[in-house]
C-alpha positions as CSV (number, residue, x, y, z in Angstrom):
1,M,20.3,6.6,-11.7
2,A,21.1,3.7,-9.5
3,K,18.4,1.9,-7.5
4,L,18.4,2.3,-3.8
5,F,15.6,-0.2,-3.1
6,S,12.4,-1.5,-4.6
7,V,8.9,-1.7,-3.0
8,L,5.9,-3.9,-3.6
9,S,2.5,-3.2,-2.1
10,W,-0.3,-5.8,-2.5
11,N,-3.7,-6.5,-1.0
12,V,-4.0,-10.3,-1.4
13,E,-7.7,-10.3,-0.4
14,H,-8.5,-12.6,2.6
15,F,-5.1,-14.2,2.5
16,K,-5.3,-17.4,4.6
17,G,-3.3,-20.6,4.7
18,E,-6.3,-22.8,4.1
19,V,-5.6,-23.2,0.4
20,K,-1.9,-24.2,0.1
21,K,-1.8,-23.7,-3.7
22,R,-2.9,-20.1,-3.4
23,V,-0.1,-19.4,-0.8
24,D,2.4,-21.1,-3.1
25,D,1.2,-19.1,-6.1
26,V,1.5,-15.8,-4.2
27,T,5.0,-16.8,-2.9
28,A,6.1,-17.7,-6.4
29,L,4.9,-14.3,-7.8
30,L,6.8,-12.5,-5.0
31,K,9.9,-14.4,-5.9
32,K,9.5,-13.5,-9.6
33,V,9.1,-9.8,-8.9
34,N,11.8,-9.9,-6.2
35,P,11.2,-6.6,-4.4
36,D,13.6,-5.5,-1.7
37,I,10.6,-4.6,0.6
38,F,7.0,-5.7,0.3
39,A,3.8,-5.4,2.2
40,L,0.8,-7.7,2.0
41,Y,-2.7,-6.7,3.3
42,E,-5.6,-8.8,4.5
43,V,-3.4,-11.5,6.0
44,E,-5.8,-13.5,8.1
45,G,-4.0,-16.7,9.2
46,K,-0.8,-17.5,11.0
47,E,-0.2,-20.3,8.4
48,V,0.6,-17.6,5.8
49,F,3.2,-16.0,8.0
50,S,4.8,-19.4,8.7
51,S,4.8,-20.4,5.0
52,L,6.3,-17.1,3.8
53,T,9.1,-17.2,6.3
54,K,10.0,-20.7,5.2
55,S,9.8,-20.0,1.5
56,L,11.5,-16.6,1.6
57,P,14.4,-17.0,4.0
58,N,16.3,-14.0,2.7
59,Y,13.7,-11.6,4.2
60,S,13.0,-10.4,7.7
61,F,9.2,-10.5,8.4
62,H,6.9,-8.4,10.6
63,I,3.2,-8.4,11.1
64,T,0.7,-6.2,12.9
65,E,-1.3,-7.5,15.9
66,G,-4.6,-6.6,17.6
67,P,-8.4,-7.3,17.7
68,Q,-8.7,-6.7,13.9
69,T,-9.1,-9.8,11.7
70,Q,-6.9,-8.6,8.9
71,E,-3.3,-7.9,9.4
72,I,-0.5,-6.1,7.4
73,L,2.6,-8.2,6.8
74,V,5.8,-6.4,6.0
75,A,9.1,-7.9,4.8
76,A,12.5,-6.5,4.0
77,K,15.5,-8.3,2.6
78,N,18.1,-9.3,5.2
79,N,20.8,-7.1,3.7
80,F,18.9,-4.0,4.6
81,T,19.1,-2.3,8.0
82,S,15.5,-1.8,9.0
83,F,13.3,-1.2,12.1
84,F,9.6,-2.1,12.3
85,T,6.9,-0.4,14.5
86,Q,3.2,-0.8,14.8
87,K,1.4,2.6,14.8
88,L,-1.9,2.6,16.6
89,E,-2.7,6.3,15.9
90,F,-3.7,5.4,12.4
91,K,-6.7,3.4,13.7
92,S,-8.5,6.8,14.2
93,G,-9.7,5.8,17.7
94,N,-11.4,2.7,16.5
95,Q,-9.9,-0.5,18.0
96,Y,-11.1,-2.7,15.2
97,L,-9.5,-0.7,12.4
98,R,-6.1,-1.8,11.2
99,P,-3.0,-0.1,12.6
100,G,-0.3,1.4,10.4
101,A,2.8,-0.7,9.8
102,L,5.9,1.5,9.9
103,L,9.2,0.4,8.5
104,T,12.3,2.5,8.6
105,V,15.2,1.6,6.3
106,T,18.6,3.1,6.8
107,I,20.9,3.4,3.8
108,S,24.2,5.4,4.0
109,N,23.1,7.0,7.2
110,Q,19.9,8.2,5.6
111,N,16.5,7.0,7.0
112,Y,13.7,6.2,4.6
113,T,10.4,5.9,6.4
114,L,7.6,3.8,4.9
115,L,4.1,3.7,6.4
116,F,1.9,0.9,5.1
117,L,-1.8,1.5,5.5
118,H,-5.1,-0.4,4.8
119,T,-7.7,2.2,5.4
120,K,-11.5,1.9,6.0
121,S,-13.5,0.7,3.1
122,G,-17.0,1.9,2.4
123,T,-18.9,4.6,0.4
124,D,-21.0,5.8,3.4
125,P,-20.1,9.0,5.3
126,L,-18.5,7.1,8.1
127,G,-16.1,5.3,5.7
128,L,-15.1,8.6,4.0
129,G,-14.7,10.3,7.4
130,L,-12.4,7.7,8.8
131,R,-10.3,7.6,5.7
132,D,-10.1,11.4,5.7
133,D,-8.9,11.4,9.3
134,M,-6.3,8.7,8.6
135,F,-5.0,10.6,5.5
136,K,-4.5,13.8,7.6
137,R,-2.7,11.8,10.3
138,A,-0.5,10.1,7.7
139,C,0.5,13.5,6.1
140,E,1.0,15.2,9.4
141,F,3.4,12.4,10.5
142,R,5.9,13.9,8.2
143,M,6.2,16.9,10.6
144,V,7.2,14.4,13.3
145,L,10.0,13.1,11.1
146,E,11.0,16.6,10.2
147,K,12.1,17.3,13.8
148,K,14.8,14.7,13.3
149,A,15.8,15.7,9.8
150,S,19.2,17.3,9.1
151,S,17.6,20.1,7.0
152,K,14.1,21.6,6.4
153,W,11.9,19.2,4.4
154,G,14.8,16.7,4.5
155,S,12.9,13.7,5.8
156,K,12.4,10.9,3.3
157,Y,8.9,9.6,3.9
158,L,6.1,7.8,2.0
159,F,2.8,6.2,3.0
160,L,1.1,3.7,0.7
161,G,-1.3,0.8,0.5
162,D,-4.9,0.0,-0.1
163,L,-6.2,3.4,0.8
164,N,-9.7,2.5,-0.5
165,T,-10.2,5.9,-2.2
166,M,-13.7,5.2,-3.4
167,G,-15.6,8.4,-2.5
168,M,-19.0,8.6,-0.8
169,E,-22.5,7.9,-1.9
170,Y,-25.1,10.4,-0.7
171,P,-28.5,11.6,-1.9
172,Y,-29.6,15.1,-2.9
173,G,-26.6,15.7,-5.1
174,K,-24.1,15.5,-2.2
175,A,-22.2,12.5,-3.3
176,I,-18.3,12.7,-3.5
177,D,-16.7,10.7,-6.3
178,A,-13.4,8.9,-5.9
179,E,-11.5,11.4,-8.0
180,T,-12.6,14.2,-5.6
181,E,-11.4,12.2,-2.6
182,I,-8.0,11.6,-4.2
183,K,-7.8,15.2,-5.3
184,K,-8.4,16.4,-1.7
185,L,-5.7,14.1,-0.4
186,A,-3.2,15.4,-3.0
187,E,-4.0,19.1,-2.9
188,K,-5.3,19.8,0.6
189,E,-3.3,17.3,2.8
190,A,-0.2,16.1,1.0
191,K,0.7,19.4,-0.6
192,K,0.8,21.1,2.8
193,V,3.8,18.9,3.9
194,K,5.6,18.8,0.5
195,M,4.2,15.4,-0.5
196,K,2.6,14.1,-3.7
197,I,0.6,11.1,-5.0
198,L,2.7,9.1,-7.5
199,K,1.3,8.4,-11.0
200,K,0.5,4.8,-11.9
201,D,0.8,3.3,-15.3
202,E,-2.7,1.8,-15.1
203,P,-5.9,3.7,-14.3
204,A,-7.2,1.1,-11.8
205,S,-5.7,-1.3,-9.4
206,W,-8.9,-3.1,-8.1
207,W,-11.5,-5.1,-10.0
208,N,-13.6,-8.1,-9.0
209,G,-13.9,-9.4,-12.5
210,S,-16.2,-9.3,-15.4
211,K,-19.3,-10.4,-13.4
212,S,-18.9,-7.6,-10.9
213,K,-21.3,-4.7,-11.0
214,T,-18.6,-2.4,-9.7
215,P,-16.2,-1.1,-12.4
216,P,-12.4,-1.2,-12.1
217,S,-11.4,1.3,-9.4
218,N,-8.4,3.4,-8.3
219,L,-8.1,2.2,-4.7
220,D,-4.3,1.8,-4.1
221,Q,-2.1,4.8,-3.7
222,V,1.5,5.8,-3.0
223,V,2.0,9.2,-1.4
224,V,5.7,10.4,-1.1
225,S,7.8,13.3,0.0
226,E,8.8,15.5,-2.9
227,N,12.6,14.9,-2.3
228,L,12.4,11.3,-3.4
229,K,13.3,10.1,-7.0
230,F,11.9,7.1,-8.8
231,K,12.4,4.9,-11.8
232,M,9.9,5.7,-14.5
233,Y,7.4,3.4,-16.3
234,S,5.9,5.0,-19.4
235,G,6.1,8.4,-17.7
236,C,4.8,7.1,-14.3
237,E,6.6,6.3,-11.1
238,V,4.5,3.2,-10.2
239,T,3.8,0.2,-12.4
240,V,0.6,-1.9,-11.6
241,L,1.3,-5.6,-12.1
242,G,-1.2,-8.4,-12.2
243,W,-4.6,-8.4,-13.8
244,P,-4.3,-4.8,-15.2
245,K,-1.5,-6.1,-17.4
246,E,-3.4,-9.0,-18.8
247,S,-4.5,-8.7,-22.4
248,T,-8.0,-10.1,-22.4
249,V,-11.0,-10.1,-20.0
250,E,-10.8,-13.8,-19.7
251,K,-7.1,-13.6,-18.6
252,K,-8.0,-10.8,-16.2
253,D,-10.7,-13.0,-14.6
254,E,-8.4,-15.9,-14.4
255,W,-5.7,-13.9,-12.7
256,I,-8.2,-12.4,-10.2
257,K,-9.5,-15.8,-9.3
258,R,-6.0,-17.2,-8.8
259,Y,-4.5,-14.4,-6.9
260,S,-6.5,-11.4,-5.8
261,D,-8.9,-8.6,-7.0
262,H,-6.0,-6.1,-6.4
263,G,-3.1,-5.7,-8.7
264,L,0.4,-5.2,-7.3
265,L,2.0,-1.8,-7.0
266,Y,5.7,-1.8,-7.7
267,F,8.2,1.0,-7.7
268,E,11.9,1.7,-7.3
269,I,13.5,4.5,-5.3
270,Q,16.7,5.8,-6.8
271,K,19.7,7.8,-5.6
């Protein structure tokens, strides 16, 4: 099948313009992967936006705004017809949470709607509850799109990003592990609106390196409407680039120090 467009999603971890080499390294990696659309999370300085727009002139850039300290930056190649909107309803009523970044791409009169999210971190009940609310809102948003679709379940929609699916710690045997949180999203929320979580070719997308007490974790997700088709990577729809692909612990540590504790999610939507 022919590629319609490719997408990259990456939390660059406190991405500021204070260290020019890091900005240059990230820009060089983006050029190498060459996605049609990409989203960066935890953008914290206007210098980053300025540097990227100068270094990647073939993209149109958008960034969220508000009282939150970390923004989502979204870019699409100039040859695509796209429309960007900031969605405040995905802040779950908390003004300091990050809003959703909504990008609609039109190809051959068909709209493809991408919602980029960076949901609440934390293994406490508040963190889990806020994530759960945002996941419900993100899934239910497909019903809004369905009102404009030409046929039932015809809307082409996906939401993705650093969803921080890390479960909840609680005493007395009431803890909820990350796998259960992900399973609820897949089977209780996404399934109701004909959506699914894509499989990744690596079991974890986040790790803070060999000195961290926290093991590699499955925090980044891509949730899509079932009517979309994807290129496959070893039987999976998403490939995780970056430290998960390095061959040794030493190389993984070096990559994390140079770039980010998150790997890059990359996938291609096909006709």
